[in-house]
VOBA-1610 file (N, C-alpha, C; in pm, whole numbers, padded with zeros to 5 digits, always signed):
BEGIN
Met-02411-01953-04410Met-02443-01928-04294Met-02390-01996-04171Ser-02397-02135-04198Ser-02373-02221-04111Ser-02321-02375-04146Asn-02265-02445-04081Asn-02230-02597-04116Asn-02351-02673-04079Ile-02414-02723-04154Ile-02538-02792-04166Ile-02498-02938-04079Leu-02592-02940-04021Leu-02599-03085-03925Leu-02674-03187-04029Thr-02625-03324-04017Thr-02722-03424-04087Thr-02775-03500-03966Ser-02905-03578-04046Ser-02975-03677-03949Ser-02880-03774-03887Met-02740-03812-03942Met-02684-03899-03902Met-02591-03833-03766Asp-02543-03696-03803Asp-02473-03645-03712Asp-02551-03647-03548Leu-02667-03650-03565Leu-02747-03631-03439Leu-02836-03758-03427Asn-02821-03868-03500Asn-02876-03989-03462Asn-03002-03978-03461Ile-03103-03903-03561Ile-03234-03898-03570Ile-03297-03949-03703Asn-03419-03975-03718Asn-03458-04023-03816Asn-03482-03880-03925Lys-03515-03945-04040Lys-03520-03840-04135Lys-03628-03736-04135Gln-03743-03812-04093Gln-03880-03739-04086Gln-03859-03636-03984Thr-03783-03636-03869Thr-03757-03554-03769Thr-03661-03459-03806Phe-03568-03500-03883Phe-03475-03403-03952Phe-03539-03284-04030Leu-03609-03331-04123Leu-03701-03255-04218Leu-03793-03148-04142Arg-03863-03217-04013Arg-03929-03096-03960Arg-03846-03004-03895Tyr-03722-03026-03858Tyr-03635-02948-03775Tyr-03582-02845-03904Gln-03591-02875-04030Gln-03565-02809-04115Gln-03669-02711-04168Leu-03779-02755-04177Leu-03900-02672-04179Leu-03894-02565-04069Ile-03891-02586-03955Ile-03902-02490-03842Ile-03797-02382-03871Glu-03665-02405-03923Glu-03572-02295-03946Glu-03624-02230-04065Ile-03645-02274-04176Ile-03705-02213-04292Ile-03828-02120-04285Ile-03928-02176-04210Ile-04054-02093-04193Ile-04021-01973-04093Val-03935-02012-03976Val-03937-01890-03887Val-03840-01776-03951Tyr-03727-01839-03998Tyr-03638-01737-04047Tyr-03685-01627-04170Trp-03754-01695-04259Trp-03802-01623-04372Trp-03930-01537-04364Glu-04031-01628-04271Glu-04162-01564-04245Glu-04202-01491-04116Gly-04087-01512-04037Gly-04077-01456-03891Gly-04162-01519-03774Arg-04231-01633-03814Arg-04306-01705-03706Arg-04336-01858-03744Ile-04312-01931-03652Ile-04342-02080-03655Ile-04423-02132-03544Thr-04537-02212-03604Thr-04640-02248-03504Thr-04644-02386-03529Thr-04714-02460-03424Thr-04736-02611-03436Thr-04817-02644-03559Lys-04893-02540-03580Lys-04996-02558-03717Lys-04914-02590-03853His-04791-02515-03855His-04720-02519-03966His-04674-02662-03995Leu-04628-02730-03887Leu-04569-02853-03873Leu-04699-02957-03900Cys-04793-02935-03819Cys-04915-03034-03857Cys-04945-03056-03991Asp-04957-02934-04067Asp-05003-02919-04190Asp-04886-02976-04295Gly-04770-02946-04250Gly-04668-03006-04350Gly-04642-03145-04337Phe-04665-03216-04236Phe-04621-03342-04231Phe-04744-03433-04160Gly-04840-03374-04160Gly-04961-03447-04097Gly-04965-03519-03979Ile-04918-03455-03872Ile-04881-03516-03740Ile-04971-03406-03647Gly-04999-03477-03536Gly-05094-03418-03430Gly-05006-03278-03369Arg-05089-03202-03306Arg-05045-03070-03239Arg-04953-03121-03132Gln-04959-03230-03063Gln-04882-03265-02948Gln-04730-03302-02996Gln-04745-03389-03128Gln-04610-03415-03182Gln-04541-03287-03202Ala-04619-03194-03298Ala-04553-03084-03335Ala-04497-02995-03212Ser-04567-02988-03100Ser-04504-02904-03008Ser-04390-02987-02948Arg-04400-03100-02932Arg-04283-03185-02884Arg-04159-03145-02970Asp-04176-03142-03127Asp-04070-03125-03206Asp-04008-02994-03186Ile-04079-02879-03160Ile-04031-02754-03124Ile-03962-02745-03004Asn-04033-02807-02900Asn-03953-02791-02752Asn-03807-02876-02767Thr-03839-03016-02844Thr-03684-03061-02855Thr-03605-02997-02926Tyr-03627-02924-03014Tyr-03530-02841-03120Tyr-03473-02733-03017Leu-03538-02649-02949Leu-03504-02557-02854Leu-03428-02609-02730Arg-03469-02705-02677Arg-03397-02757-02555Arg-03266-02851-02602Glu-03270-02914-02699Glu-03136-02995-02722Glu-03061-02957-02833Leu-03100-02862-02911Leu-03029-02841-03051Leu-02995-02699-03054Ala-03100-02613-03024Ala-03068-02469-03078Ala-03139-02390-02975Glu-03096-02395-02849Glu-03168-02309-02717Glu-03190-02170-02759Asn-03103-02095-02808Asn-03111-01947-02832Asn-03169-01897-02982Asn-03244-02008-03060Asn-03275-01950-03183Asn-03401-01910-03195Leu-03495-01950-03091Leu-03630-01900-03095Leu-03666-01836-02975Glu-03766-01758-02984Glu-03833-01693-02863Glu-03979-01698-02898Tyr-04074-01715-02789Tyr-04203-01704-02799Tyr-04253-01573-02786Asp-04351-01542-02888Asp-04409-01419-02896Asp-04557-01407-02853Met-04599-01378-02766Met-04741-01373-02718Met-04845-01300-02806Gln-04801-01179-02875Gln-04869-01125-02984Gln-04889-01200-03109Leu-04754-01274-03158Leu-04794-01346-03255Leu-04839-01486-03241Arg-04853-01531-03123Arg-04902-01662-03099Arg-04823-01779-03171Gly-04688-01746-03147Gly-04597-01834-03190Gly-04459-01796-03175Tyr-04355-01867-03222Tyr-04214-01853-03210Tyr-04171-01769-03330Lys-04077-01685-03280Lys-04002-01588-03385Lys-03860-01608-03371Pro-03785-01586-03474Pro-03635-01606-03448Pro-03585-01483-03336Ser-03474-01530-03268Ser-03425-01468-03168Ser-03313-01375-03243Glu-03249-01264-03181Glu-03159-01193-03211Glu-03025-01283-03267His-03008-01400-03170His-02914-01475-03185His-02928-01597-03286Phe-03044-01582-03379Phe-03067-01705-03469Phe-02950-01727-03573Lys-02916-01863-03566Lys-02824-01916-03656Lys-02867-02055-03684Pro-02914-02058-03823Pro-02966-02209-03856Pro-02865-02309-03869Ile-02914-02439-03829Ile-02804-02537-03825Ile-02854-02668-03885Phe-02950-02641-03955Phe-03022-02771-04037Phe-03026-02724-04156Thr-03017-02587-04210Thr-03027-02515-04327Thr-02912-02443-04334Lys-02924-02389-04461Lys-02790-02293-04486Lys-02844-02142-04465Gly-02962-02110-04462Gly-03018-01965-04449Gly-03011-01914-04610His-03010-01985-04699His-03009-01929-04835His-03168-01914-04893Val-03220-01820-04948Val-03342-01792-04988Val-03393-01880-05094Ser-03284-01960-05160Ser-03332-02082-05253Ser-03420-02193-05173Glu-03369-02192-05045Glu-03438-02309-04952Glu-03592-02259-04935Tyr-03621-02132-04915Tyr-03755-02105-04887Tyr-03830-02121-05015Leu-03762-02038-05141Leu-03843-02050-05267Leu-03863-02211-05297Gln-03783-02288-05273Gln-03808-02441-05324Gln-03931-02480-05219Leu-03934-02458-05107Leu-04051-02466-05035Leu-04182-02431-05088Leu-04163-02306-05124Leu-04304-02250-05172Leu-04340-02322-05281Thr-04244-02349-05381Thr-04281-02410-05534Thr-04332-02564-05473Leu-04279-02630-05368Leu-04330-02778-05326Leu-04458-02767-05286Asn-04477-02658-05206Asn-04610-02639-05133Asn-04732-02609-05240Gln-04680-02534-05338Gln-04769-02500-05457Gln-04823-02633-05533Asn-04712-02708-05549Asn-04741-02842-05639Asn-04822-02921-05556Leu-04813-02909-05436Leu-04884-03022-05353Leu-05034-02976-05308Leu-05064-02837-05332Leu-05207-02786-05312Leu-05273-02816-05397Ser-05418-02876-05352Ser-05525-02910-05460Ser-05669-02856-05407Lys-05763-02847-05458Lys-05898-02796-05429Lys-05939-02876-05295Ser-05903-03000-05277Ser-05941-03050-05146Ser-05831-03053-05038Asn-05725-02990-05088Asn-05608-02969-04970Asn-05581-02833-04955Tyr-05614-02771-04851Tyr-05592-02618-04805Tyr-05496-02592-04726Ser-05408-02708-04675Ser-05328-02675-04591Ser-05173-02625-04664Ala-05105-02535-04579Ala-05013-02459-04648Ala-04880-02471-04546Leu-04762-02484-04608Leu-04660-02483-04535Leu-04599-02356-04501Gly-04634-02243-04593Gly-04608-02120-04574Gly-04698-02033-04642Leu-04636-01916-04713Leu-04733-01848-04794Leu-04823-01907-04879Arg-04957-01848-04889Arg-05050-01907-04959Arg-05044-01821-05103Asp-05004-01689-05136Asp-05022-01614-05228Asp-04887-01647-05313Val-04889-01771-05351Val-04763-01769-05481Val-04814-01861-05571Ser-04762-01810-05692Ser-04811-01904-05828Ser-04676-01920-05889Thr-04680-02063-05940Thr-04594-02110-06000Thr-04624-02154-06164Val-04529-02093-06243Val-04551-02126-06369Val-04498-02261-06435Ile-04571-02370-06452Ile-04514-02501-06464Ile-04558-02550-06612Pro-04455-02618-06668Pro-04484-02639-06800Pro-04565-02781-06802Pro-04676-02820-06877Pro-04748-02939-06891Pro-04630-03070-06866Pro-04676-03183-06788Pro-04598-03278-06774Pro-04600-03373-06886Arg-04495-03440-06901Arg-04499-03551-07007Arg-04548-03680-06942Phe-04647-03724-07010Phe-04692-03882-06937Phe-04590-03991-06951Ile-04569-04057-06841Ile-04482-04157-06817Ile-04570-04270-06743Lys-04566-04375-06816Lys-04644-04516-06759Lys-04578-04559-06635Pro-04652-04567-06540Pro-04588-04629-06392Pro-04501-04761-06394Glu-04561-04856-06501Glu-04483-04966-06510Glu-04357-04942-06596Ile-04320-04845-06645Ile-04213-04820-06733Ile-04115-04758-06637Met-04174-04662-06534Met-04088-04607-06446Met-04024-04688-06353Arg-04101-04785-06285Arg-04050-04884-06203Arg-03951-04966-06277Ala-03983-05001-06372Ala-03870-05109-06465Ala-03741-05025-06462Val-03756-04912-06502Val-03633-04811-06531Val-03555-04811-06392Val-03625-04751-06296Val-03555-04778-06151Val-03491-04884-06109Arg-03586-04997-06115Arg-03537-05113-06094Arg-03395-05146-06152Ala-03397-05143-06279Ala-03281-05155-06368Ala-03162-05062-06314Met-03185-04972-06309Met-03072-04855-06272Met-03011-04917-06113Ser-03107-04927-06017Ser-03067-04992-05895Ser-02986-05119-05894Glu-03019-05209-05978Glu-02971-05336-05981Glu-02857-05353-06080Gly-02825-05243-06176Gly-02736-05257-06288Gly-02757-05346-06395Arg-02881-05344-06420Arg-02950-05455-06530Arg-02948-05389-06648Arg-02991-05454-06747Arg-03027-05435-06901Arg-03170-05419-06922Leu-03228-05349-06997Leu-03337-05338-07037Leu-03382-05360-07193Glu-03477-05440-07218Glu-03538-05426-07365Glu-03641-05351-07372Ile-03651-05253-07443Ile-03768-05163-07436Ile-03798-05137-07590Asp-03935-05086-07589Asp-03991-05035-07732Asp-03993-04894-07709Tyr-03944-04829-07838Tyr-03897-04677-07817Tyr-03933-04610-07929Val-04005-04509-07928Val-04044-04412-08071Val-03975-04290-08043Ser-03931-04222-08146Ser-03851-04090-08146Ser-03908-04028-08265Met-03872-03892-08286Met-03903-03807-08393Met-03844-03862-08500Asn-03749-03918-08524Asn-03671-03974-08632Asn-03739-04120-08666Ser-03761-04181-08569Ser-03850-04326-08577Ser-03969-04341-08516Pro-04084-04276-08586Pro-04221-04283-08497Pro-04267-04414-08500Glu-04217-04516-08580Glu-04262-04642-08527Glu-04180-04704-08430Pro-04250-04778-08361Pro-04197-04850-08227Pro-04055-04937-08288Glu-03969-04907-08200Glu-03832-04988-08242Glu-03793-05045-08094Ser-03740-05182-08114Ser-03703-05248-07996Ser-03539-05206-07975Arg-03526-05180-07845Arg-03390-05161-07835Arg-03346-05214-07696Val-03204-05231-07680Val-03158-05285-07555Val-03077-05190-07472Ile-03081-05132-07373Ile-03026-05029-07282Ile-02993-05065-07156Ala-02877-04986-07103Ala-02860-05027-06976Ala-02836-04869-06937Pro-02954-04838-06840Pro-02995-04726-06781Pro-02903-04708-06641His-02853-04570-06638His-02765-04538-06500His-02813-04415-06419Ser-02894-04314-06513Ser-02911-04207-06452Ser-03051-04163-06468Leu-03132-04083-06390Leu-03230-03997-06444Leu-03221-03864-06439Val-03263-03773-06532Val-03229-03667-06564Val-03365-03559-06612Asp-03397-03464-06508Asp-03510-03374-06518Asp-03462-03232-06585Thr-03504-03224-06702Thr-03498-03100-06744Thr-03627-03014-06752Pro-03614-02884-06764Pro-03752-02788-06731Pro-03862-02862-06839Leu-03842-02924-06946Leu-03961-02977-07002Leu-03995-03118-07000Arg-03910-03200-06945Arg-03916-03352-06976Arg-03848-03413-06887Trp-03847-03567-06848Trp-03758-03632-06784Trp-03691-03723-06876His-03569-03770-06881His-03526-03877-06975His-03436-03943-06870Val-03381-04067-06929Val-03293-04157-06875Val-03157-04164-06960Arg-03060-04156-06889Arg-02926-04170-06959Arg-02882-04328-06960Ala-02852-04384-07064Ala-02843-04515-07085Ala-02732-04556-07187Tyr-02667-04668-07178Tyr-02606-04735-07271Tyr-02689-04774-07359Cys-02669-04763-07516Cys-02774-04821-07599Cys-02685-04929-07688Glu-02735-05044-07692Glu-02652-05138-07746Glu-02664-05155-07911Lys-02779-05080-07958Lys-02791-05073-08099Lys-02666-04960-08175Asn-02669-04852-08071Asn-02554-04748-08120Asn-02440-04764-08082Arg-02430-04852-07974Arg-02285-04881-07903Arg-02229-04750-07845Ala-02331-04684-07774Ala-02282-04556-07720Ala-02403-04501-07613Tyr-02349-04397-07525Tyr-02430-04357-07442Tyr-02520-04262-07490Arg-02666-04275-07460Arg-02765-04204-07505Arg-02858-04159-07406Asp-02943-04046-07468Asp-03055-03962-07388Asp-03182-04064-07445Phe-03282-04119-07356Phe-03407-04172-07396Phe-03519-04097-07323Val-03609-04034-07382Val-03719-03953-07331Val-03829-04055-07250Leu-03840-04055-07131Leu-03929-04150-07065Leu-04077-04177-07117Ser-04133-04044-07169Ser-04268-04061-07215Ser-04274-04127-07352Arg-04161-04165-07430Arg-04151-04216-07542Arg-04141-04372-07570Phe-04142-04436-07415Phe-04147-04565-07414Phe-04261-04626-07402Ile-04283-04726-07497Ile-04425-04788-07485Ile-04386-04943-07450Asn-04517-04999-07387Asn-04515-05123-07355Asn-04424-05128-07222Glu-04429-05238-07143Glu-04353-05262-07023Glu-04228-05333-07061Pro-04109-05270-07023Pro-03980-05322-07053Pro-03960-05447-06987Asp-03863-05520-07060Asp-03824-05656-06996Asp-03688-05625-06918Ile-03671-05669-06790Ile-03569-05648-06710Ile-03484-05791-06752Met-03351-05752-06794Met-03266-05841-06829Met-03154-05877-06732Asp-03027-05941-06786Asp-02933-05956-06713Asp-02844-05836-06665Tyr-02753-05873-06608Tyr-02662-05736-06535Tyr-02584-05669-06678Ser-02560-05570-06680Ser-02489-05496-06767Ser-02351-05468-06765Pro-02276-05504-06876Pro-02131-05473-06865Pro-02109-05343-06901Asn-02188-05218-06895Asn-02158-05103-06956Asn-02211-04991-06833Pro-02117-04982-06728Pro-02153-04925-06610Pro-02144-04746-06656Leu-02204-04670-06556Leu-02196-04536-06554Leu-02054-04493-06564Glu-01964-04560-06517Glu-01812-04498-06507Glu-01747-04491-06639Glu-01821-04554-06736Glu-01765-04588-06905Glu-01826-04484-06952Asp-01922-04394-06918Asp-01991-04290-06978Asp-01907-04193-06995Ile-01813-04142-07099Ile-01736-04029-07102Ile-01829-03876-07072Gly-01936-03892-07171Gly-02012-03751-07176Gly-02068-03729-07026Trp-02097-03837-06954Trp-02146-03805-06810Trp-02059-03777-06716Cys-01921-03834-06713Cys-01830-03836-06619Cys-01740-03701-06643Thr-01760-03645-06750Thr-01658-03536-06779Thr-01731-03391-06734Pro-01669-03340-06630Pro-01716-03206-06578Pro-01692-03102-06675Ile-01783-03007-06677Ile-01785-02887-06774Ile-01837-02777-06722Asp-01791-02647-06716Asp-01858-02530-06661Asp-01919-02439-06772Leu-02034-02405-06741Leu-02080-02288-06832Leu-02072-02169-06760Val-02000-02063-06823Val-01965-01941-06756Val-02029-01853-06833Leu-02125-01770-06761Leu-02207-01679-06794Leu-02156-01520-06756Gln-02196-01414-06855Gln-02181-01300-06803Gln-02292-01202-06869Ala-02286-01067-06830Ala-02381-00990-06882Ala-02364-00956-07019Asp-02473-00949-07099Asp-02460-00931-07246Asp-02362-00802-07268Pro-02232-00805-07312Pro-02125-00706-07331Pro-02205-00565-07403Arg-02322-00595-07489Arg-02370-00469-07557Arg-02453-00381-07468Leu-02485-00425-07342Leu-02565-00357-07244Leu-02468-00240-07212Arg-02539-00146-07145Arg-02474-00025-07092Arg-02394-00067-06944Glu-02295-00003-06893Glu-02236-00046-06770Glu-02337-00045-06668Thr-02435+00016-06641Thr-02546+00045-06538Thr-02611-00096-06556Gln-02672-00112-06652Gln-02751-00231-06711Gln-02668-00384-06653Lys-02525-00378-06722Lys-02467-00500-06656Lys-02436-00508-06529Lys-02442-00415-06459Lys-02407-00408-06320Lys-02562-00463-06269Leu-02655-00428-06311Leu-02787-00497-06260Leu-02772-00627-06273Ile-02770-00687-06412Ile-02759-00839-06445Ile-02671-00898-06352Glu-02561-00857-06336Glu-02428-00910-06258Glu-02512-00944-06106Thr-02569-00860-06047Thr-02653-00852-05911Thr-02769-00957-05932Asp-02848-00949-06021Asp-02950-01040-06044Asp-02899-01186-06024Phe-02778-01208-06096Phe-02741-01366-06109Phe-02621-01374-06002Cys-02620-01275-05927Cys-02500-01311-05818Cys-02371-01314-05849Met-02328-01264-05957Met-02198-01292-06041Met-02078-01225-05944Glu-01984-01290-05964Glu-01850-01267-05902Glu-01742-01228-06012Ser-01700-01115-05979Ser-01592-01044-06093Ser-01657-01052-06224Gly-01780-01016-06244Gly-01853-01004-06356Gly-01890-01151-06438Gln-01891-01271-06354Gln-01916-01370-06417Gln-01992-01461-06334Leu-02063-01572-06383Leu-02132-01688-06289Leu-02076-01827-06362Val-02026-01899-06279Val-01982-02044-06326Val-02071-02137-06260Ile-02129-02197-06357Ile-02221-02290-06324Ile-02184-02444-06357Pro-02130-02542-06265Pro-02092-02683-06301Pro-02184-02746-06350Ser-02134-02819-06462Ser-02226-02918-06516Ser-02149-03045-06566Arg-02222-03122-06654Arg-02159-03239-06720Arg-02166-03221-06880Leu-02065-03282-06939Leu-02075-03270-07087Leu-02200-03300-07133Ala-02271-03418-07089Ala-02369-03475-07146Ala-02503-03383-07106Leu-02485-03302-07008Leu-02606-03209-06994Leu-02606-03066-07039Ile-02465-03032-07083Ile-02457-02875-07113Ile-02555-02819-07203Asn-02608-02903-07292Asn-02685-02846-07415Asn-02830-02836-07357Tyr-02867-02910-07261Tyr-02988-02891-07186Tyr-02988-02746-07085Leu-02871-02749-07035Leu-02848-02620-06952Leu-02858-02490-07031Met-02779-02495-07157Met-02802-02383-07237Met-02962-02346-07295Asp-02998-02464-07319Asp-03140-02454-07371Asp-03240-02385-07280Ser-03215-02440-07135Ser-03300-02384-07028Ser-03290-02241-07021Leu-03194-02194-07068Leu-03139-02045-07030Leu-03171-01967-07159Gly-03211-02019-07267Gly-03245-01967-07378Gly-03129-01919-07465Leu-03005-01999-07432Leu-02887-01959-07501Leu-02843-02084-07597Asn-02734-02046-07696Asn-02666-02124-07789Asn-02529-02084-07807Leu-02457-02165-07880Leu-02324-02130-07914Leu-02298-02032-08025Glu-02403-02017-08098Glu-02408-01930-08224Glu-02399-01791-08186Ser-02368-01700-08285Ser-02370-01554-08249Ser-02486-01501-08176Ile-02448-01418-08122Ile-02574-01346-08059Ile-02658-01250-08127Asn-02786-01293-08137Asn-02879-01229-08216Asn-02971-01158-08144Ala-03039-01202-08030Ala-03140-01129-07964Ala-03089-01008-07946Glu-03192-00912-07914Glu-03168-00755-07854Glu-03119-00783-07706Pro-03008-00705-07688Pro-02934-00725-07541Pro-03048-00706-07434Asn-03143-00625-07445Asn-03232-00612-07337Asn-03324-00721-07313Tyr-03339-00820-07437Tyr-03418-00916-07405Tyr-03340-01038-07342Gln-03219-01067-07416Gln-03130-01185-07370Gln-03055-01149-07236Gln-03008-01028-07215Gln-02946-01009-07098Gln-02826-01081-07049Ile-02803-01184-07082Ile-02702-01293-07030Ile-02639-01354-07155Cys-02508-01385-07175Cys-02455-01454-07281Cys-02322-01548-07210Ile-02322-01649-07308Ile-02201-01759-07287Ile-02065-01699-07280Lys-01988-01685-07172Lys-01834-01629-07195Lys-01737-01737-07246Asn-01767-01845-07199Asn-01661-01952-07264Asn-01706-02029-07393Arg-01770-01943-07474Arg-01841-02028-07597Arg-01737-02085-07675Asp-01614-02036-07699Asp-01528-02116-07804Asp-01491-02227-07728Glu-01454-02241-07612Glu-01410-02353-07536Glu-01504-02455-07533Leu-01652-02420-07506Leu-01759-02515-07519Leu-01772-02595-07653Arg-01751-02489-07750Arg-01795-02534-07895Arg-01670-02660-07947Ile-01546-02609-07908Ile-01430-02686-07914Ile-01458-02844-07855Leu-01505-02837-07732Leu-01520-02968-07670Leu-01635-03041-07698Leu-01756-02967-07738Leu-01878-03040-07767Leu-01839-03087-07931Ser-01787-03039-07993Ser-01744-03069-08148Ser-01675-03175-08136Lys-01572-03186-08055Lys-01489-03315-08028Lys-01547-03440-07991His-01645-03412-07917His-01746-03539-07875His-01870-03587-07949Gly-01869-03483-08079Gly-01985-03501-08157Gly-02118-03461-08113Leu-02124-03371-07994Leu-02250-03318-07919Leu-02276-03164-07966Leu-02201-03095-08072Leu-02233-02981-08117Leu-02354-02976-08196Lys-02431-02882-08145Lys-02598-02900-08234Lys-02556-02843-08349Gly-02622-02918-08445Gly-02615-02862-08585Gly-02496-02925-08674Lys-02421-02996-08614Lys-02316-03064-08658Lys-02341-03227-08695
//
């Protein structure tokens, strides 16, 4: 809907920028923004919240909001055009999810709607000292000596790795790293590190040499061809497909996690079409590429 401005464009600090984003998201999707939204969302006083709204209107988006006496707050004007956000529903849904995660029995403040429930898998436990060491090693390009357990090796095993990226999958966090034992880039589940890692010297194995990480690959989805035409049209609308397909950019090292998260695989379609609803259109291309790099599951 718009070209998003950044905090650098306007020479404002990040917190102020985030408050302007919240103004746009709440008013656009809920139809009303008040100082209380900003107070609850950022722990600021009503005076500061009022100043943020007034500055937003006076200096940045004069025609975006109008005060409504009945609503006791600002509503979007007929000319509303977001400049700090895209106006995509995903921004509002992400805000609701974040808000739900932050709420607790002792914290009743809300950024938006209260009546939202999020299905969240149980978190894997990661020791703080392990996470801090991994983050420092990544930031400084250093090697780590770790004690690691896995399903294949349940007894602790010493490894030297060079971590370069964190990855969040629906069920767990892992770190992408060069493993000196295997002489290859591998994924290490953070909850399976034990003891505090030793931070070592600088690594000669940078991210740029990780072919799996640096190789872009698309997952192309389509409605299950076994569905009726009316059903396929429905699925295409659900997933906002264009020309009957949805292209999801990914990385070679992450494509298996992406397929798992969707309940899909590269084998033949077995599930009932009404249950599966979508399938992989570029299955053969992916199978060839994953097999070439030794990443094809079951091989």
